[in-house]
C-alpha positions as CSV (number, residue, x, y, z in Angstrom):
1,M,0.0,0.0,0.0
2,S,1.5,3.4,-1.0
3,T,1.5,6.3,1.4
4,S,0.5,9.7,0.2
5,L,0.5,13.2,1.8
6,Y,-2.8,13.9,0.0
7,S,-5.6,11.8,1.4
8,G,-8.4,13.0,-0.9
9,P,-9.5,11.6,-4.2
10,S,-7.0,12.2,-6.9
11,P,-8.3,14.4,-9.7
12,E,-8.4,12.6,-13.0
13,P,-7.5,14.5,-16.1
14,K,-10.1,14.4,-18.9
15,P,-9.0,12.1,-21.7
16,P,-8.3,13.9,-24.9
17,C,-10.9,11.9,-26.7
18,D,-13.6,13.3,-24.4
19,L,-12.5,16.8,-25.1
20,K,-12.4,16.2,-28.8
21,A,-15.9,14.6,-28.7
22,R,-17.2,17.7,-26.9
23,L,-15.5,19.9,-29.4
24,L,-17.0,18.0,-32.3
25,Q,-20.5,18.1,-30.7
26,T,-20.2,21.9,-30.3
27,V,-19.0,22.4,-33.8
28,G,-21.7,20.2,-35.1
29,D,-24.4,22.0,-33.2
30,E,-23.1,25.4,-34.4
31,F,-23.1,24.2,-38.0
32,L,-26.7,23.0,-38.1
33,A,-28.3,26.4,-38.6
34,P,-25.9,27.7,-41.2
35,L,-26.0,24.5,-43.2
36,E,-29.8,24.6,-43.2
37,I,-29.7,28.1,-44.5
38,I,-27.3,27.1,-47.2
39,H,-29.4,24.1,-48.1
40,Q,-32.7,26.0,-48.2
41,S,-31.3,29.0,-50.2
42,T,-29.6,26.8,-52.8
43,F,-32.8,24.7,-53.2
44,L,-34.9,27.9,-53.7
45,L,-32.4,29.4,-56.1
46,A,-32.3,26.1,-58.1
47,C,-36.1,25.9,-58.2
48,F,-37.2,29.5,-58.6
49,G,-34.0,31.5,-59.4
50,N,-34.9,31.8,-63.1
51,T,-38.3,33.3,-62.3
52,W,-37.4,35.6,-59.5
53,E,-36.2,39.2,-59.7
54,I,-32.4,39.6,-59.4
55,T,-32.8,41.3,-56.0
56,T,-34.4,38.2,-54.5
57,C,-31.7,36.0,-55.9
58,I,-29.0,38.3,-54.5
59,Q,-30.7,38.2,-51.0
60,H,-30.4,34.4,-51.0
61,L,-26.8,34.6,-52.2
62,H,-26.1,37.0,-49.3
63,R,-27.7,34.5,-46.9
64,I,-25.4,31.8,-48.2
65,Q,-22.4,34.0,-47.8
66,E,-23.3,35.0,-44.2
67,A,-23.8,31.3,-43.3
68,V,-20.4,30.3,-44.7
69,E,-18.8,33.2,-42.8
70,Q,-20.5,32.1,-39.6
71,M,-19.2,28.5,-40.1
72,N,-15.7,29.8,-40.9
73,F,-15.8,31.9,-37.7
74,V,-16.8,28.8,-35.6
75,L,-14.0,26.7,-37.1
76,E,-11.4,29.4,-36.5
77,K,-12.4,29.7,-32.9
78,C,-12.2,26.0,-32.4
79,L,-8.8,25.8,-34.0
80,E,-7.6,28.7,-31.8
81,S,-8.8,26.9,-28.7
82,E,-7.3,23.7,-29.8
83,K,-3.9,25.4,-30.3
84,E,-4.2,27.0,-26.8
85,G,-4.9,23.6,-25.3
86,D,-1.8,22.0,-26.7
């Protein structure tokens, strides 16, 4: 039996796989809304883009661009936090 100066329970570090799983879950959750916007906007443009006025098409293109920018921001933040964790 080993003797220890500390008699309390030893803190266990979180395994890297748990942290990565949480990171992937967070990124996945953050991507759902932008991906849905991209999906809906491209579907509408494909179906109705040739009959809509150009301003409506441009509005949908802007929605797609904003969604992509949002996803890029989330990825950059995750990569920054991953680098800080190393």
